[in-house]
Structures are given as C-alpha cells and as structure tokens.
C-alpha positions in Angstrom: -13.2 3.7 29.4 -13.3 2.7 25.7 -13.0 5.6 23.2 -16.1 6.2 21.2 -15.8 5.3 17.5 -16.1 8.2 15.1 -16.5 7.2 11.5 -16.4 9.3 8.4 -17.8 8.3 5.0 -17.0 10.2 1.8 -18.3 9.8 -1.7 -16.8 11.9 -4.4 -19.4 12.3 -7.1 -19.5 14.0 -10.5 -21.1 17.2 -9.0 -21.1 16.8 -5.3 -18.9 15.2 -2.6 -21.0 13.8 0.1 -19.6 13.5 3.6 -21.2 11.8 6.6 -19.8 11.5 10.1 -21.2 9.0 12.6 -20.5 9.5 16.3 -22.2 7.5 19.0 -25.2 6.7 16.8 -25.7 10.4 15.7 -25.2 11.3 12.1 -23.9 14.6 10.7 -23.7 15.2 6.9 -23.0 17.8 4.3 -22.7 18.1 0.6 -19.8 20.0 -1.0 -19.2 20.9 -4.7 -16.7 18.4 -6.1 -13.4 20.1 -7.1 -12.2 18.3 -10.3 -8.6 19.7 -10.3 -8.1 18.6 -6.6 -10.9 16.3 -5.3 -9.3 16.2 -1.9 -10.2 19.8 -1.3 -13.9 18.9 -1.2 -13.2 16.1 1.2 -11.3 18.4 3.6 -14.0 21.1 3.4 -16.7 18.5 4.0 -14.8 16.9 6.9 -14.4 20.3 8.5 -18.1 21.0 8.2 -19.3 17.7 9.8 -16.6 17.9 12.5 -17.9 21.4 13.4 -21.5 20.0 13.4 -20.4 17.2 15.7 -18.2 19.5 17.8 -15.1 17.3 17.4 -11.6 17.6 16.1 -10.7 15.8 12.9 -8.1 13.9 14.9 -10.9 12.1 16.8 -12.0 10.3 13.6 -11.2 6.6 14.0 -12.2 5.3 10.6 -12.6 6.8 7.1 -14.5 5.0 4.4 -14.0 6.5 0.9 -15.7 5.9 -2.4 -15.8 7.7 -5.7 -17.6 7.7 -9.0 -15.5 10.7 -10.3 -13.2 8.6 -12.5 -16.0 6.3 -13.6 -18.2 9.2 -14.6 -15.3 10.8 -16.6 -14.8 7.6 -18.4 -18.5 7.0 -19.2 -18.9 10.7 -20.2 -15.8 10.5 -22.3 -14.1 13.4 -20.6 -10.6 13.6 -19.4 -7.3 12.4 -20.7 -6.8 10.6 -24.0 -6.3 7.1 -22.7 -4.8 4.0 -24.3 -5.4 0.4 -23.0 -2.8 -2.2 -22.8 -4.1 -5.8 -22.4 -3.2 -9.4 -22.9 -2.6 -10.4 -26.6 -5.8 -11.9 -28.0 -8.1 -10.0 -25.6 -8.1 -6.5 -27.1 -11.8 -6.6 -28.0 -13.2 -8.0 -24.7 -14.4 -4.6 -23.5 -16.4 -4.2 -26.8 -18.0 -7.7 -26.7 -20.0 -6.7 -23.6 -21.1 -10.1 -22.6 -21.9 -9.0 -19.1 -25.4 -9.4 -17.8 -27.7 -6.8 -19.4 -31.3 -5.8 -18.6 -32.3 -6.3 -22.2 -30.0 -9.3 -23.1 -32.5 -10.8 -25.6 -33.3 -7.6 -27.4 -31.9 -8.1 -30.9 -32.5 -4.4 -31.8 -30.7 -3.0 -28.7 -28.4 -0.1 -29.7 -25.3 -0.1 -27.5 -23.2 3.0 -26.9 -19.8 3.0 -28.5 -17.1 1.2 -26.4 -15.4 3.1 -23.7 -12.2 3.1 -25.8 -12.2 2.7 -29.6 -10.3 -0.3 -31.0 -7.4 1.9 -32.2 -6.9 3.0 -28.6 -6.5 -0.6 -27.4 -3.0 -2.3 -27.6 -1.8 -5.8 -26.7 1.3 -7.3 -25.2 2.5 -10.9 -25.6 2.1 -12.1 -22.0 -0.2 -14.5 -20.1 -0.8 -15.5 -16.5 -2.7 -18.6 -15.6 -5.7 -18.4 -13.3 -3.5 -19.6 -10.4 -1.0 -16.8 -11.0 1.7 -18.9 -12.7 3.4 -17.3 -15.7 2.2 -19.1 -18.9 3.9 -16.6 -21.3 6.6 -14.3 -19.9 6.4 -10.6 -20.7 9.2 -9.0 -22.7 10.5 -5.7 -21.5 11.7 -4.6 -25.0 8.1 -5.2 -26.3 6.7 -3.0 -23.6 9.3 -0.3 -24.3 8.5 -0.3 -28.0 4.7 -0.2 -27.3 5.0 2.6 -24.8 7.1 4.6 -27.3 4.3 4.1 -29.9 1.6 5.2 -27.4 3.6 8.3 -26.4 4.1 9.3 -30.1 0.3 8.8 -30.7 -0.3 11.6 -28.1 -2.0 9.6 -25.4 -2.0 11.2 -22.0 -2.9 8.2 -19.9 -2.4 4.4 -20.1 -4.7 1.8 -18.5 -3.3 -1.7 -18.1 -5.5 -4.7 -17.7 -4.0 -8.2 -18.0 -5.7 -11.5 -17.5 -5.5 -12.8 -14.0 -3.5 -9.9 -12.7 -5.7 -10.0 -9.6 -3.7 -13.1 -8.6 -0.3 -12.1 -9.9 0.3 -8.5 -10.9 4.0 -8.8 -11.8 3.4 -8.1 -15.5 1.3 -5.0 -14.8 3.9 -3.7 -12.4 6.6 -4.1 -15.1 4.5 -2.1 -17.5 3.9 0.6 -14.9 7.7 0.8 -14.3 8.4 1.2 -18.1 5.6 3.8 -18.4 7.0 5.9 -15.6 10.4 5.8 -17.2 9.2 6.6 -20.7 6.3 8.9 -19.9 7.1 10.6 -16.6 4.5 12.8 -15.1 
C-alpha cells in the first residue's frame, strides 16, 4: 500500500506566517504571528497546530514548500540592517534606472520612490562574466579585500552581492562571500 502524501505549505509574511497542510485532499490551515528575531519559531508553532488538526505526527509530512516575503518587506520598508551592495563595475546604477515593466510606463509625471539603496551604498568591483558563464574579466582578491575593509569601516551590517551573469557562474560571488566571512565574521 502506497503511503499517503502529506504536504505542508508555509509563507512567512510581515505580520503573519500562514501554514497549510494537505492530507488526502483535506486542507488544514492556521495563521501565526511572525517572529522577526527567529522566523522559524512561527513555522514550528504553525506546523504543530495543523498537525494536531489533521491528527498526524510531523514526521508524516512528505513535502514542505516554503515561501517568504519577510526579507522583501524589510527591504521595501527600509527596515533592518544597513546594507551595502557590491556589483559589477559599470552597473552600479541599474537598480535606480528601473527599466522594468511598470503599470504607468508612459506617465512622465510619475514620482518614483527612492531607490532601495542610495548610490553611496552601492559599490563596484572590476569583474565580468559573459552570458555563457565564461570569465571575461577576472576578479581580484586584493580589490575585494580593500573594498570589504572600506564597507566595514563605513559601518555596514550587511552586504548584498549581485554580479552580472552569476546565475550561470557564481565563482566571483562565492569569492566575495569568502572574503566577507573572513573580514566581517558574524
């Protein structure tokens, strides 16, 4: 006899964490206050509630699907750690250009909110990957070390790294992460 699939879906939101359990076509759900200091606590509490409703043990769950808007909301609301962005040289202002599709793309009087990170929070490194993942311009460890030292001295608590074409080859991003963990542990 094939074991019945039990799936758990979790979405950590800015105010509530929603948890839904599906078992044999039946749905069990709950809403728990999100715990910012430890978001996993709301997941565990919600999972315990829906498992009790479904009268199963958590060990019977065969799949967990997780989503969150917690970090996105903190960024949009400009809460959280003082964050620096390191990106490919020449692409510092891409996040401010906002050329993505907009509802009011032809409104010349549209007032846009300030960029998620002001220009002086955005830094560049001389590096470049091609779209196929080949290294066009190698990254220099000494340049990374100097930049991370500058960022640390400026009082940043967090560093985001976004290089061109890192979805194909993330070697440069991994090297930056390695230097950051050495220079700014914790």
